[in-house]
Each structure stands twice: as C-alpha cells, then as structure tokens.
C-alpha positions in Angstrom: 11.6 8.0 13.8 10.0 8.0 10.4 8.5 11.4 9.3 5.4 11.3 7.2 3.9 14.0 4.9 0.5 13.7 6.6 -2.8 13.4 4.7 -2.7 17.1 3.5 0.7 16.7 2.0 -0.2 13.4 0.2 -3.4 15.0 -1.1 -1.5 18.0 -2.4 1.0 15.7 -4.2 -1.8 13.6 -5.7 -3.5 16.7 -7.0 -0.3 18.2 -8.4 1.1 15.0 -10.0 -1.4 12.1 -10.3 -5.1 12.7 -9.9 -7.4 14.3 -12.4 -10.0 16.7 -10.9 -12.7 14.0 -11.2 -10.9 12.0 -8.4 -11.0 14.8 -5.8 -14.2 13.5 -4.2 -12.3 10.4 -3.1 -10.0 12.5 -0.9 -12.1 14.5 1.4 -10.6 13.5 4.8 -8.7 10.2 4.2 -6.1 8.9 6.6 -2.5 8.4 5.5 -2.0 4.7 5.7 1.7 3.9 6.4 1.6 0.3 7.6 -0.4 -2.9 7.2 -0.3 -6.1 9.2 -2.7 -8.9 8.3 -6.3 -7.5 8.5 -5.2 -4.2 10.0 -4.0 -0.9 8.6 -2.3 1.9 10.6 -2.2 5.6 9.9 0.6 8.2 10.2 -0.5 8.8 13.8 -0.5 5.1 14.8 -4.3 4.7 14.7 -5.4 1.1 13.9 -8.1 0.3 11.3 -9.8 -2.9 10.4 -9.3 -3.1 6.6 -12.8 -3.7 5.1 -11.7 -2.7 1.6 -8.8 -5.0 1.1 -7.2 -5.1 -2.4 -6.0 -8.0 -4.6 -4.6 -10.9 -2.5 -5.0 -9.0 0.8 -8.6 -10.2 1.2 -7.4 -13.8 1.4 -3.9 -13.4 2.8 -3.6 -10.2 4.8 -1.2 -7.3 4.7 2.4 -8.2 5.0 1.7 -11.9 5.6 5.0 -13.2 7.0 4.8 -16.5 5.1 4.2 -14.7 1.8 6.8 -12.1 2.5 9.4 -14.7 3.2 8.7 -16.6 0.0 8.5 -13.4 -2.0 11.9 -12.1 -0.7 13.4 -15.5 -1.5 12.2 -15.4 -5.1 13.2 -11.8 -5.6 16.8 -12.6 -4.5 16.9 -15.1 -7.4 14.9 -13.4 -10.1 12.5 -10.5 -9.9 11.2 -9.9 -13.5 12.2 -10.5 -17.1 10.6 -9.9 -20.4 7.7 -12.2 -21.4 9.9 -13.5 -24.3 11.9 -15.6 -21.8 10.8 -18.7 -20.0 11.2 -18.5 -16.2 
C-alpha cells in the first residue's frame, strides 16, 4: 500500500521549500491528487474528481492516456533528451 503525506504535509513542504507567501491563498483546503486517468483525478483517500482545470495536453488527451503513454515509453527507451545543439 502506498503511503501519502496528505494535504497538510504537502502544504507544509510547499511553504517550506517552494512557495512564496503570495501563493498561500491557493492552498486553503486542496486535495492531494495522487492519480489521474483520462478526465478523472483521484485524491489520497481515493475520491474521484472530474478534472475541469486540465493542464497542457490533458485537455485534449486525458491523464495517463494509454496510447500516449505507450508511445512515450517507447521513445524514452531510445532517447529521452539531448542538448539542442544536436539533431534528433
């Protein structure tokens, strides 16, 4: 079984290491999202959410889209990243 920090633990780490005080209003009572599948997100307690805020690519393709994952893994097994000075 996977153990998660929970929302309070994540917020504490964000405040300590990442977020300037001006960001604190974004984190009043957020869920800790631990999984995504197509248009749905799941929190650390297993609650399912319809993702209405999707990020780049997710809007069109969904979280963890199996076709995209398969192609991405195949490419990453060949070449993940190089400097922009090389042709790939």
